[in-house]
Backbone as a ProteinNet text record, in pm:
[ID]
protein_1_A
[PRIMARY]
XXXXXXXXXXXXXXXXXXXXXXXXXXXXXXXXXXXXXXXXXXXXXXXXXXXXXXXXXXXXXXXXXXXXXXXXXXXXXXX
[TERTIARY]
139	8.4	-98.1	-209.9	-321.7	-414.8	-489.8	-587	-704.9	-772.7	-890	-992.3	-1049.5	-1151.1	-1095.3	-964.1	-903.5	-839	-851	-790.8	-661.6	-566.6	-441.3	-464.6	-395.2	-406.9	-340.7	-398.4	-343.3	-225.4	-128.5	-13.3	-53.1	10.7	-15.8	28.3	-45.8	-16.1	104	136.9	251.7	221.7	97.7	59.5	-0.9	70.6	22.8	-32.5	-163.7	-229.3	-217.4	-152.5	-137.5	-258.3	-246.6	-352	-364.3	-484.9	-506.3	-461.6	-451	-420.2	-271.3	-190.2	-47.2	30.1	113.7	202.8	326.7	396.7	520.9	616.7	675.9	770.6	708.7	576.4	513.2	506.5	517.1	518.7	383.3	278.8	147.5	101.2	-10.7	-76.2	9.2	75.6	156	270.5	336.2	445.3	391.9	276.7	216.7	182	123	86.5	210.7	316.2	440.6	498.3	494.4	543.5	459.9	328.6	238.6	266.6	285	314	443.8	544.7	675.2	667	603.3	593.9	504.2	399.5	308.8	381.5	469.3	546.3	632.9	695.9	779.9	695.8	581.5	493.6	435.8	409.1	355	456.2	582.3	687.8	697	684.4	688.7	571.8	453.1	334.3	350	405.8	426.8	526	635.4	738.6	682.7	586.3	529.8	397.2	367.2	247.5	117.4	112.9	-7.7	-85.9	-159.1	-218.9	-318	-404.3	-504.6	-437.3	-342.1	-269.9	-191.2	-130.3	-56.9	-150.2	-266.9	-365.8	-411.2	-448.2	-498	-389.9	-268.5	-159.3	-131.1	-149.9	-135.7	-240	-361.8	-468.1	-436.4	-385.1	-346.7	-235.1	-138.8	-28.1	-78	-167.3	-224.3	-297.8	-374.5	-450.1	-355.8	-251.7	-155.8	-83.4	-41.8	26.3	-65.2	-190.5	-287.8	-308.4	-315.8	-331.5	-212.9	-92	28.3	29.1	-10.2	-12	-109.9	-227.8	-327.5	-285.1	-221.7	-175.5	-67.1	26.6	134.1	78.6	-22.6	-86.3	-155.9	-223.5	-290.9	-190.9	-75.5	26.7	87.7	92.6	147.2	53.1	-75.1	-175.1	-169.7
-3215.4	-3187.7	-3233.5	-3170.1	-3209.9	-3299.2	-3377.9	-3463.9	-3379.9	-3422.8	-3348.3	-3338.5	-3219.3	-3199.3	-3150.1	-3158.6	-3109.9	-2975.6	-2885	-2753.4	-2748.4	-2673.1	-2650.6	-2552	-2570.1	-2470	-2340.5	-2228.6	-2098.7	-2063.2	-1997.6	-1950.9	-1826.5	-1805.9	-1686.8	-1564.2	-1455	-1335.5	-1259.5	-1275.2	-1205.5	-1063.5	-1021	-886.6	-895.2	-839.9	-846.2	-711.2	-699.3	-578.7	-460	-475.5	-365.6	-355.6	-268.7	-252.1	-378.9	-416.8	-536.9	-515.5	-389.3	-361.5	-341.5	-340.9	-321.3	-447.9	-487.7	-599.8	-548.1	-633.2	-588.5	-531	-417.3	-354.3	-253.5	-242.6	-144	-10.6	96.9	229.2	296.2	231.3	291	343.9	415.1	460.9	559.3	652.1	751.5	686.6	590.5	520.9	437.3	377.3	297.5	384.9	502.2	592.4	642.8	673.2	717.4	607.3	484.9	370.9	352.5	362.3	347.6	456.6	580	690.2	664.5	619.4	592.8	479.4	371	255.9	285.3	363.2	399.8	482.6	572.2	654	565.2	465.4	374	291.6	244	164.8	250.4	375.8	466.7	487.5	503.9	518.8	393.9	278.2	152.5	142.2	179	174.8	270.9	388.6	486.9	434	375.1	322.5	216.9	140.3	32.4	70.9	200.7	255.3	189.8	168.4	114.6	234.1	298.6	428.5	427.7	328.5	324.5	300.6	209	185.2	309.4	375.8	499.2	602.5	618	713	674.2	547.8	502.5	511.6	477.5	489.7	636.5	723.3	866.3	915.2	867.8	904.6	851.1	730.4	671	752	792.8	871.6	1006.9	1069.9	1197.3	1181.4	1074.9	1049.8	1027.7	950.3	924.4	1052.9	1131.3	1257.5	1354	1359.1	1445.7	1401.3	1271.3	1218.6	1259.6	1246	1284.8	1434.9	1513.1	1657.9	1698.1	1639.5	1672.4	1625	1507.4	1455.9	1546.3	1590.4	1676.1	1812.6	1858.1	1985.6	1978.1	1864.8	1845.9	1837.7	1776.2	1762.5	1897.2	1989.7	2122.7	2207.5	2178.5	2257.5	2232.3
383.7	327.2	425.3	417.4	502.8	422.9	495.7	429.4	383.4	275	229.7	342.9	355.6	458.1	589.9	609.5	733.4	707.7	803.9	790.5	868.5	815	885.1	998.8	1109.3	1215.5	1170.6	1212.1	1175.1	1263.3	1202.6	1279	1356.5	1470	1549.9	1471.5	1485	1406.6	1459.8	1585.2	1640.8	1683.1	1669	1708.9	1847.3	1944.4	2082.1	2122.7	2122	2167.6	2073.8	1960.4	1865.9	1774.2	1675.4	1577.9	1493.8	1462.1	1381.2	1237.7	1193.9	1054.8	1029	1132.7	1114.2	1146.8	1054.1	1076.1	1147.6	1217.4	1282.2	1178.6	1210.6	1119.8	1025.9	1020.8	935.1	1007.4	932.1	990.8	997.2	956.6	962.5	828.4	833	710.7	631.6	700.7	628.8	552.2	614.3	546.2	429.4	448	341.3	221.4	246.6	137	65.8	140	77.4	-11.3	36.1	-41.8	-168.3	-154.6	-269.6	-372.7	-327.7	-420.4	-495.7	-424.1	-485.7	-588.1	-551.3	-640.7	-760.6	-737.5	-845.9	-950.8	-906.3	-1001.1	-1090.5	-1031.1	-1109.5	-1206.6	-1161.1	-1248.1	-1360.9	-1330	-1431.5	-1543.6	-1507.9	-1608.9	-1696	-1633.3	-1707.5	-1804.8	-1757.9	-1843.8	-1961.8	-1935	-2042.3	-2145.6	-2098.1	-2187.1	-2282.5	-2234.1	-2316.2	-2381	-2377.4	-2442.3	-2393.3	-2262.3	-2198.4	-2144.3	-2233.7	-2205.8	-2090.1	-2085.2	-1978.4	-1843.3	-1838.5	-1713.6	-1671.8	-1767.9	-1739	-1675.9	-1732.1	-1679.8	-1538.8	-1520.2	-1389.6	-1281.8	-1317.3	-1221	-1188.5	-1286.2	-1261.2	-1161.5	-1175.8	-1081.8	-941.9	-935.5	-806.6	-741.8	-822	-769.7	-718.5	-792.9	-747.2	-614.7	-603.6	-480	-361.4	-382	-273.9	-235.3	-333.4	-304.1	-229.6	-269.9	-202	-57.4	-37	98.8	185.8	133	207.7	235.8	136.4	154.1	264.6	263.5	365.1	503	510.2	640.7	699.3	615.7	666.1	707	637.9	671.5	807.4	833.4	961.1	1075.4	1050.6	1154.4	1190	1093.3	1118.8	1203.9	1198.6	1273	1421.2
[MASK]
+++++++++++++++++++++++++++++++++++++++++++++++++++++++++++++++++++++++++++++++

């Protein structure tokens, strides 16, 4: 433990010259959006099962947004 008033030194981030927003092992924005879409679908089913209507709706909107983002990204890559 540190004494009150003293700050712990920060650990090195391990990112050498890479993007500040990507941690080692991450695949970037497209992989993140795909993961979010997948997890949102599972959470949406859970919300529906427990009759959490507002959460079900909001997660549905999140899933639509993630799917749309993926669709537009793949369309741009084809061009």
